[in-house]
C-alpha positions as CSV (number, residue, x, y, z in Angstrom):
1,M,193.1,-116.5,63.0
2,R,194.9,-117.3,66.6
3,A,192.1,-116.5,68.0
4,L,190.0,-118.6,66.2
5,L,192.5,-121.5,66.8
6,H,192.5,-120.9,70.7
7,N,188.8,-121.5,70.2
8,L,188.8,-124.7,68.4
9,L,191.6,-126.2,70.6
10,A,189.3,-125.3,73.5
11,G,186.6,-126.6,71.9
12,F,188.5,-129.8,71.6
13,R,188.9,-130.3,75.2
14,L,185.9,-129.4,76.0
15,A,184.6,-131.9,74.0
16,T,186.6,-134.8,74.9
17,F,186.1,-134.0,78.4
18,Q,189.4,-132.3,79.5
19,R,189.7,-129.2,81.8
20,V,188.5,-125.9,80.5
21,S,187.9,-122.3,82.0
22,A,186.3,-119.7,80.4
23,D,189.8,-117.8,80.3
24,H,190.6,-120.6,77.5
25,F,187.8,-119.3,74.7
26,H,187.9,-115.8,73.2
27,V,184.8,-114.3,72.9
28,S,183.6,-111.8,70.2
29,I,181.0,-111.5,67.9
30,L,183.9,-111.8,64.9
31,Q,185.0,-115.3,66.6
32,L,181.1,-116.5,66.5
33,V,180.5,-115.7,62.9
34,L,184.5,-117.6,62.2
35,L,183.4,-120.4,64.3
36,F,179.7,-121.0,62.7
37,A,181.6,-120.7,59.2
38,V,183.9,-123.4,60.1
39,E,180.7,-125.8,61.4
40,F,179.3,-124.8,58.2
41,G,182.7,-125.5,55.8
42,L,183.3,-129.3,58.1
43,G,179.3,-129.9,57.3
44,V,179.7,-129.9,53.7
45,G,183.2,-131.1,53.5
46,A,182.1,-134.6,55.9
47,A,178.6,-134.9,53.4
48,Y,180.9,-134.4,50.3
49,L,182.8,-137.3,51.1
50,E,180.1,-139.5,51.7
51,L,179.3,-139.1,48.5
52,D,179.8,-142.1,46.0
53,G,181.1,-140.3,43.2
54,D,179.8,-137.0,41.9
55,G,176.9,-134.6,43.6
56,Y,175.4,-131.3,43.4
57,F,175.0,-129.1,46.2
58,N,171.8,-129.1,47.9
59,T,171.0,-125.2,48.3
60,R,168.6,-125.5,51.0
61,Y,171.5,-127.0,53.3
62,V,172.1,-123.2,54.0
63,L,168.6,-122.6,55.7
64,Y,168.8,-125.3,57.3
65,A,172.3,-124.6,58.5
66,L,171.1,-120.8,59.3
67,A,168.2,-122.2,61.2
68,S,170.8,-124.1,63.8
69,I,172.7,-120.8,64.2
70,T,169.6,-119.6,65.4
71,L,168.6,-122.1,67.8
72,T,172.1,-122.2,69.5
73,L,171.7,-118.1,70.0
74,G,167.9,-118.8,70.7
75,L,169.3,-122.0,73.7
76,A,172.5,-119.5,74.5
77,A,170.0,-116.6,75.3
78,L,167.6,-118.7,77.7
79,L,170.0,-120.7,79.2
80,A,171.7,-116.5,80.2
81,F,168.4,-116.2,81.1
82,W,167.6,-119.1,83.5
83,T,170.9,-119.0,85.3
84,R,170.9,-115.1,85.5
85,T,174.1,-115.4,83.6
86,P,174.3,-112.8,80.9
87,A,178.1,-113.7,80.1
88,L,176.7,-117.2,78.5
89,L,174.5,-115.5,76.4
90,P,178.4,-115.2,73.9
91,G,180.4,-117.2,76.3
92,Y,178.2,-120.9,75.5
93,A,177.2,-120.1,71.9
94,V,181.1,-119.3,71.4
95,A,182.2,-122.7,73.5
96,A,178.9,-124.9,71.3
97,T,180.2,-124.0,68.0
98,A,183.5,-124.4,68.9
99,M,183.1,-128.0,69.6
100,S,181.9,-128.3,66.1
101,P,184.7,-130.3,64.7
102,M,184.3,-133.1,67.3
103,L,180.9,-133.1,67.3
104,I,180.6,-133.4,63.5
105,A,183.4,-136.4,64.3
106,Y,181.3,-138.2,67.3
107,S,178.0,-137.8,64.4
108,Y,179.6,-139.5,61.5
109,A,181.4,-142.2,63.6
110,S,177.7,-143.1,65.1
111,R,176.5,-143.2,61.8
112,S,178.8,-145.4,60.7
113,A,178.3,-147.5,63.7
114,W,174.7,-147.4,63.2
115,Q,174.9,-148.6,59.2
116,T,177.6,-151.3,60.6
117,L,175.4,-152.8,63.4
118,E,172.2,-154.9,62.9
119,L,170.4,-153.7,65.6
120,S,167.0,-154.8,67.3
121,Q,164.3,-152.2,67.7
122,G,164.3,-151.8,71.2
123,A,168.5,-151.5,70.9
124,A,168.0,-148.6,68.0
125,W,166.2,-146.5,70.4
126,G,168.6,-147.0,73.0
127,W,171.5,-146.2,70.6
128,V,169.3,-143.0,69.8
129,L,168.8,-142.9,73.8
130,G,172.9,-143.0,74.4
131,W,173.4,-140.5,71.6
132,L,170.9,-137.8,72.8
133,L,172.1,-137.9,76.6
134,L,175.9,-137.6,75.0
135,M,175.3,-134.5,73.1
136,A,173.5,-133.2,76.4
137,L,176.3,-134.1,78.4
138,L,178.6,-132.2,76.0
139,L,176.8,-129.4,75.7
140,M,175.7,-129.0,79.5
141,R,180.0,-128.6,79.8
142,A,179.9,-125.5,77.7
143,V,177.2,-124.1,80.2
144,T,179.2,-125.1,83.0
145,V,182.3,-123.4,81.7
146,W,180.6,-119.9,82.4
147,A,177.6,-120.8,85.1
148,P,179.0,-123.3,87.6
149,L,175.8,-124.6,88.9
150,K,174.5,-126.5,91.9
151,R,173.1,-129.7,91.0
152,V,169.6,-129.6,91.0
153,K,169.6,-126.8,88.6
154,R,172.5,-129.0,86.6
155,I,170.0,-131.9,86.3
156,A,166.9,-129.6,85.2
157,I,169.4,-128.1,82.7
158,S,170.8,-131.2,81.1
159,G,167.0,-133.0,81.5
160,F,166.0,-129.5,79.6
161,L,168.7,-130.2,77.0
162,V,167.8,-134.0,76.2
163,A,164.2,-133.1,75.2
164,L,165.1,-129.7,73.6
165,L,167.8,-132.2,71.3
166,A,165.1,-135.1,70.7
167,A,162.6,-131.9,69.9
168,E,165.1,-131.1,67.1
169,L,165.7,-134.2,65.7
170,W,162.6,-135.1,65.1
171,L,161.1,-131.6,64.1
172,L,163.5,-129.8,62.5
173,P,163.7,-131.1,58.9
174,R,166.7,-132.6,58.2
175,E,168.8,-131.6,54.6
176,E,171.6,-133.1,53.5
177,A,174.4,-130.4,52.1
178,W,174.7,-133.2,48.8
179,Y,172.7,-135.2,46.7
180,P,174.8,-138.0,44.4
181,A,174.6,-137.0,40.8
182,T,173.0,-139.7,39.2
183,P,169.6,-139.8,36.8
184,E,167.4,-140.6,39.9
185,T,168.4,-138.0,42.5
186,K,168.7,-138.1,46.1
187,T,169.3,-141.4,46.2
188,L,171.7,-143.5,48.5
189,G,173.7,-145.5,45.4
190,I,173.4,-148.3,44.1
191,G,175.7,-149.9,47.5
192,R,173.9,-149.0,49.9
193,H,170.0,-149.8,48.6
194,E,171.7,-153.4,48.1
195,A,172.9,-153.7,51.8
196,L,169.8,-152.1,53.0
197,L,167.5,-155.0,50.7
198,Y,169.5,-158.1,52.2
199,Q,169.6,-156.5,55.7
200,Q,165.2,-156.0,55.3
201,A,164.2,-160.1,55.6
202,G,166.3,-160.7,59.0
203,L,164.9,-156.9,60.3
204,L,161.0,-157.4,59.7
205,E,161.4,-160.6,60.6
206,R,163.1,-159.5,64.1
207,T,160.2,-157.1,64.6
208,L,157.4,-159.4,64.0
209,N,159.1,-161.4,66.7
210,T,158.2,-158.6,69.0
211,L,154.5,-159.3,68.6
212,Q,152.8,-160.9,71.3
213,P,150.3,-163.7,70.7
214,Q,146.2,-162.7,72.1
215,R,144.8,-163.3,75.2
216,P,142.2,-165.4,75.1
217,N,138.9,-163.7,76.5
218,V,140.2,-160.0,76.1
219,P,139.6,-158.5,73.1
220,D,142.9,-157.6,71.7
221,L,143.9,-154.8,69.6
222,Y,146.7,-155.3,66.8
223,F,147.8,-151.9,65.5
224,V,150.3,-151.9,62.3
225,G,151.5,-148.4,61.0
226,F,152.6,-147.8,57.4
227,A,154.6,-144.6,56.6
228,G,154.8,-144.9,52.6
229,Y,156.7,-141.8,51.3
230,S,160.5,-140.8,52.4
231,W,161.3,-138.1,51.7
232,Q,159.6,-136.1,53.8
233,D,159.9,-137.0,57.8
234,V,156.2,-135.7,58.5
235,F,154.9,-139.3,57.8
236,M,157.8,-141.0,60.2
237,K,156.9,-138.7,62.6
238,E,153.3,-139.1,62.2
239,V,152.8,-143.3,62.6
240,N,155.3,-143.1,65.2
241,T,153.3,-140.8,67.0
242,V,150.1,-142.7,66.3
243,R,151.9,-146.0,67.6
244,A,152.5,-144.6,70.8
245,L,149.3,-142.9,71.7
246,F,147.7,-146.9,70.5
247,D,150.4,-148.6,73.1
248,N,149.5,-145.8,75.8
249,R,146.0,-145.3,75.4
250,F,144.6,-148.6,73.9
251,D,146.9,-151.4,75.3
252,T,148.6,-152.6,72.0
253,R,152.6,-152.4,73.5
254,G,153.9,-156.0,72.4
255,R,151.0,-156.3,69.6
256,S,152.0,-153.2,67.8
257,I,154.5,-152.6,64.9
258,V,155.2,-149.5,62.5
259,L,156.6,-149.9,58.8
260,I,158.4,-146.8,57.7
261,N,160.0,-145.7,53.9
262,N,162.9,-142.9,55.8
263,T,166.5,-142.7,55.9
264,K,166.6,-141.8,59.6
265,S,165.2,-145.4,60.4
266,T,166.0,-147.9,58.6
267,A,168.8,-149.6,60.6
268,G,166.2,-150.4,63.3
269,V,162.7,-150.4,61.6
270,P,161.6,-152.1,58.2
271,I,161.1,-150.5,55.2
272,A,157.4,-149.7,54.6
273,S,156.7,-152.1,51.2
274,T,153.7,-153.5,49.7
275,T,155.0,-157.1,50.2
276,A,156.2,-156.1,54.1
277,L,153.0,-154.8,55.1
278,Q,151.6,-158.0,53.3
279,I,154.0,-160.2,55.8
280,A,153.0,-158.6,58.2
281,L,149.3,-158.6,58.1
282,N,150.4,-162.7,57.7
283,R,152.3,-162.8,61.0
284,V,149.1,-160.7,63.1
285,G,146.8,-162.9,61.5
286,T,148.5,-166.1,62.8
287,L,148.8,-164.4,66.4
288,L,144.9,-162.9,67.0
289,D,141.8,-164.8,67.4
290,P,139.2,-163.8,64.3
291,E,136.4,-163.8,66.4
292,E,137.6,-161.9,69.4
293,D,140.6,-159.5,68.3
294,V,140.7,-156.6,65.9
295,L,142.9,-155.0,63.1
296,F,144.1,-151.2,63.5
297,L,146.1,-150.6,60.4
298,F,147.3,-146.9,59.2
299,V,148.3,-146.2,56.3
300,T,149.9,-142.3,56.1
301,S,151.5,-141.0,52.7
302,H,150.7,-139.0,49.7
303,G,148.1,-140.2,47.6
304,S,147.1,-140.5,44.0
305,T,144.0,-140.8,42.0
306,D,143.1,-142.2,38.5
307,P,144.4,-144.7,39.6
308,A,144.2,-144.5,43.3
309,Y,147.1,-145.5,45.2
310,V,149.2,-144.5,48.1
311,S,152.9,-144.0,47.6
312,V,155.1,-146.0,48.4
313,N,158.9,-144.7,47.9
314,H,161.5,-145.2,50.0
315,D,165.1,-142.5,48.5
316,G,164.8,-143.9,45.1
317,L,163.9,-147.8,45.1
318,D,161.8,-149.2,42.8
319,L,158.9,-150.4,45.0
320,T,155.3,-151.4,43.8
321,Q,152.5,-149.2,44.8
322,L,150.0,-149.2,47.8
323,T,146.8,-149.4,45.7
324,P,143.5,-150.6,46.7
325,E,143.1,-153.9,45.4
326,R,146.5,-154.6,46.8
327,L,145.6,-154.1,50.1
328,K,142.3,-156.1,50.1
329,T,144.4,-158.6,48.4
330,A,147.1,-158.6,51.1
331,L,144.2,-158.8,54.1
332,A,142.0,-161.3,52.0
333,A,144.8,-163.8,52.9
334,T,144.6,-163.6,56.5
335,P,142.2,-164.9,59.0
336,I,142.0,-161.5,60.5
337,K,137.9,-160.6,60.1
338,W,137.3,-157.5,62.1
339,K,139.1,-154.8,60.6
340,V,139.9,-150.8,61.3
341,I,141.2,-149.0,58.6
342,V,142.4,-145.5,58.3
343,V,144.4,-144.0,54.9
344,S,145.3,-140.3,55.5
345,A,146.5,-139.2,52.1
346,C,145.2,-136.9,49.4
347,Y,142.4,-138.9,47.0
348,S,142.3,-141.3,50.2
349,G,138.5,-141.9,50.1
350,G,139.1,-144.1,46.8
351,F,140.3,-146.9,48.7
352,I,137.1,-147.6,50.6
353,P,135.1,-149.2,47.5
354,A,137.4,-151.8,47.4
355,L,137.9,-152.4,51.1
356,R,134.5,-152.0,52.7
357,D,132.8,-154.8,53.8
358,D,130.3,-155.8,56.8
359,N,133.2,-156.4,59.1
360,T,135.3,-153.8,58.2
361,L,135.4,-150.0,59.3
362,V,137.3,-147.6,56.9
363,I,138.1,-144.2,57.6
364,T,139.9,-142.0,55.3
365,A,141.5,-138.1,55.2
366,S,139.8,-136.9,52.5
367,S,137.1,-138.1,49.4
368,A,138.2,-140.2,46.0
369,D,138.9,-136.5,44.3
370,R,139.9,-134.3,47.2
371,N,143.3,-133.6,48.6
372,S,144.2,-133.4,52.0
373,F,146.5,-131.2,53.9
374,G,149.6,-130.5,56.2
375,C,151.6,-133.0,54.3
376,D,154.8,-130.6,55.2
377,D,158.2,-131.4,56.9
378,S,157.7,-128.4,59.4
379,N,154.7,-130.3,60.8
380,S,154.9,-133.7,62.8
381,M,151.9,-134.2,61.8
382,T,149.3,-134.2,59.1
383,D,146.3,-132.0,59.7
384,F,143.5,-135.0,59.4
385,G,146.3,-137.4,61.8
386,R,146.4,-134.3,64.3
387,A,142.9,-134.0,64.5
388,Y,141.4,-137.3,64.6
389,F,144.4,-139.0,66.9
390,E,146.2,-136.1,68.6
391,E,143.0,-134.5,69.3
392,A,139.9,-136.3,69.0
393,L,141.3,-140.2,70.3
394,N,142.3,-138.4,73.2
395,K,139.1,-137.5,74.1
396,T,137.2,-140.6,73.4
397,R,138.2,-144.3,72.5
398,S,135.6,-144.3,70.0
399,F,136.7,-144.6,66.5
400,T,133.7,-143.6,64.8
401,A,133.0,-140.4,67.4
402,A,136.5,-139.5,66.6
403,F,135.5,-139.2,63.3
404,E,132.2,-137.4,63.9
405,M,134.5,-134.8,65.8
406,T,137.2,-135.0,63.4
407,K,135.4,-134.3,60.5
408,K,133.9,-131.0,61.9
409,R,137.3,-129.8,63.1
410,I,138.9,-130.7,59.5
411,A,135.5,-128.7,57.9
412,E,136.2,-125.6,60.3
413,R,140.1,-125.2,59.5
414,E,139.7,-125.5,56.2
415,K,136.9,-122.7,55.6
416,A,138.5,-120.7,57.9
417,E,142.3,-121.4,56.0
418,G,140.2,-120.4,52.4
419,L,140.8,-124.2,51.4
420,T,139.3,-127.1,49.2
421,P,137.4,-129.0,52.0
422,S,138.8,-132.1,51.8
423,Q,135.6,-134.2,53.0
424,P,136.5,-137.0,55.1
425,Q,135.2,-140.0,54.5
426,M,133.6,-143.3,56.8
427,A,132.5,-146.1,56.0
428,I,131.5,-149.0,58.8
429,G,130.1,-152.3,57.8
430,K,126.7,-153.5,59.6
431,N,128.5,-156.3,61.5
432,F,131.1,-154.4,62.7
433,A,128.8,-151.7,64.3
434,A,126.8,-154.3,65.7
435,H,129.8,-156.3,67.7
436,W,132.0,-153.7,68.9
437,Q,129.0,-151.1,70.1
438,G,129.7,-149.5,72.7
439,R,133.5,-150.2,72.7
440,F,135.0,-149.2,69.4
441,N,131.8,-147.3,67.7
């Protein structure tokens, strides 16, 4: 027990930027196990204190904790090999885990400040970057305790740690230790929902104010992304990835926005409600030239059939589901003429009859009676999203040619995996085909 206390004290000194050497730590398998137990217990306890009332334990949090431990040990082994310092394998694992009480404290302090401040989208991203840099700096201190490094290697490892932390943040499925014991499980609680709703109008307005007006005599593309389902991170990751693709490859930077249902993004990104989408489409309609510019609308979520709709759910809020008719009405209320609409969801082909017209290209991940695949938190994109956006549209700028490539690729993958074919669909209006021949089709 005395050795454990010594390690925790050394971890505190390390996390508060005090001078620490390897002699301050007691390194052994037993100490590593005890430190992991302390980290797990503090994580569970801190999460319980955040509950508004009673709650029940999420057993999947144990798997999440084991995954984090595995990553720590794997990173320790990689760093030991990279720096040619065998002592770094157990030493880094002990030092990094000994900092866990302070890292948890920093995390909850950051989250509290995040929820209090009304950050713009740019400031929110700056906040996340600052957090990643702080965590990388602290982990780097755990490295240099055991392996004094030259500046070049220190910079290289620091950059690697930032990239690794960012990948863990976006790719490792997040599990909460406790769920509130209410009839609607997995909810934020009434008080926090109320605060969220009151913040939304201002956040949406600030986000829409970042959109730039169209450029005369330039066929501008406006991108609107809609990630409708909050319980899985894959939709948030996918819409952010697609937006980045369009900003970089299709020149939509300054003319792109996303609406996302996910508790990780509510401080800086408007929630994806049907009403927010209507408002966003109206704003885009005031900024583009109806004859000259094109709207690209990407919707990703779970889907349903009979009736057809895309799931719109933010952490238990009672939101209006997005049906083909509601989306058609929202678009018809704007002056937007040229439209590309991509719906990635099960049964999404049910959107085509309502949305197809002479001036519109509609693409869906499946037919009206088939599932699509890949809606899993272990993925960064759905199967259709990866095939269409990440693979096909990185090879061609034609939305229709990319669809044909995607349709073939999806069919091959589903056949190889023994899945019922999803049958992606496309409907292109005759005016769209003629007007944008050679540019987008």
